[in-house]
Residue, then its C-alpha position, 0 to 999 in steps of 0.5 A: m121162353g123165346s125171345m119174342s115172348d120175353k120181349v112182349a111179356g116185358k113191355a106188358n109189365e113195363v106198361a102195367g108198372k107205369v100204370k100202377q105207379g100213376v094210380g098209386k101217385a094219384t091215390g097217395n098209395d105208396q105201396m102201389r107206386a112201389e109195386g109198379a116200380v118193381q113191375e116196370t123194372k121186371g119188365k125192363v129185364q124181360t125185355a133186355t133178356g129177349k133182346a139178348k137172346d136175339t143177339v146170341k141167335n144172330v151171332v150163332d146163325r152167322m157162324 
């Protein structure tokens, strides 16, 4: 995956995770809240991975 696709997928997972958490909280569904938290964390990791790839690419390009 390229850095842009990592960042886009990461943001999508973050948003979806937050929505799941909200729905889980509103309906009293603890499993959905937990799944949402995991998905949000996965998204944050994906986003960070994309940013790290950009940083590495920029450093290599400057050499």
